[in-house]
C-alpha positions in Angstrom: -50.2 -127.1 146.7 -53.7 -127.9 147.7 -55.1 -125.1 145.6 -53.2 -126.6 142.5 -55.0 -130.0 142.8 -58.3 -128.3 143.3 -57.9 -126.5 140.0 -56.8 -129.7 138.3 -59.9 -131.5 139.5 -62.1 -128.6 138.4 -60.6 -128.8 134.9 -61.1 -132.6 134.6 -64.8 -132.4 133.5 -63.9 -130.0 130.6 -61.1 -132.3 129.5 -63.4 -135.3 129.6 -66.0 -133.5 127.5 -63.3 -132.6 124.9 -62.1 -136.2 124.7 -65.7 -137.5 124.3 -66.3 -134.8 121.6 -63.2 -136.0 119.8 -64.1 -139.7 119.9 -67.7 -139.3 119.1 -67.7 -136.6 116.5 -64.3 -135.5 115.1 -62.6 -138.9 114.7 -65.4 -140.5 112.6 -65.7 -137.2 110.6 -62.0 -137.4 109.8 -62.3 -141.0 108.8 -65.2 -140.2 106.5 -63.2 -137.4 104.8 -60.2 -139.7 104.3 -62.5 -142.4 102.8 -64.1 -139.8 100.4 -60.6 -138.6 99.3 -59.6 -142.2 98.5 -62.8 -142.7 96.5 -62.1 -139.5 94.5 -58.6 -140.5 93.8 -59.7 -143.9 92.3 -62.3 -142.5 89.9 -61.9 -143.5 86.2 -63.8 -143.0 83.0 -66.8 -145.3 82.8 -67.6 -145.3 86.6 -71.2 -144.7 87.4 -71.6 -142.1 90.1 -74.0 -140.0 92.2 -73.2 -136.4 92.6 -73.6 -134.4 95.9 -76.7 -132.9 94.3 -78.2 -136.4 93.7 -77.8 -136.6 89.9 -76.9 -140.0 88.5 -74.3 -140.2 85.7 -71.3 -141.9 84.2 -67.9 -140.4 84.1 -67.0 -139.6 80.5 -63.5 -138.2 81.1 -61.2 -136.9 83.8 -60.6 -133.5 82.3 -58.2 -132.0 84.9 -57.0 -133.2 88.3 -60.1 -131.6 89.9 -62.6 -131.6 87.0 -64.6 -134.5 85.5 -67.0 -134.7 82.6 -70.1 -136.7 83.4 -72.8 -138.1 81.1 -76.1 -137.3 82.9 -78.2 -138.7 80.0 -77.4 -140.6 76.8 -77.1 -137.3 74.9 -76.0 -134.8 77.5 -72.9 -134.3 79.6 -71.7 -131.7 82.2 -68.5 -130.7 83.8 -68.3 -131.1 87.5 -65.7 -130.7 90.2 -64.3 -134.0 91.3 -65.3 -133.1 94.9 -68.9 -132.9 93.8 -69.1 -136.7 93.5 -70.7 -138.4 96.4 -70.2 -142.1 95.6 -69.6 -144.7 93.0 -72.7 -146.9 92.3 -73.7 -149.8 90.2 -73.7 -149.0 86.5 -77.1 -150.9 86.0 -78.8 -148.3 88.2 -77.8 -145.5 85.9 -78.8 -147.5 82.8 -82.1 -148.2 84.3 -82.7 -144.5 85.1 -81.8 -143.5 81.5 -84.2 -146.0 79.9 -87.2 -145.4 82.1 -89.9 -143.0 80.9 -90.7 -140.0 83.2 
C-alpha cells in the first residue's frame, strides 16, 4: 500500500502542470473560438470588417452559409470565406480608408 501512495505523489506534479496548462492556455483559447463563432454568426450585409489578412471592407452579401462578398474599395469586391473575417469595425474607418489618397 505504501508503494501506491508513492506513485500517486510522484504523479501529482504532472497533474498540476496539466491543470495549469488548461487554465492558462486552453480555456481562454476555447473562449476566444466561441466568441469568434458568435461574431461570424451575427454578420450581415453592410457590416464593416477586417479580414484575417488585414484588409478593410464592407460586406456586400452573404452568398452561402460559409461565403461572403466584401467590397474592398468603392469599385471592387471579392468573395471570402466567412471564417476569414477577423472582426467587425466602425464603418467610418472603412470610409476614411477609401477616401484617402495613397
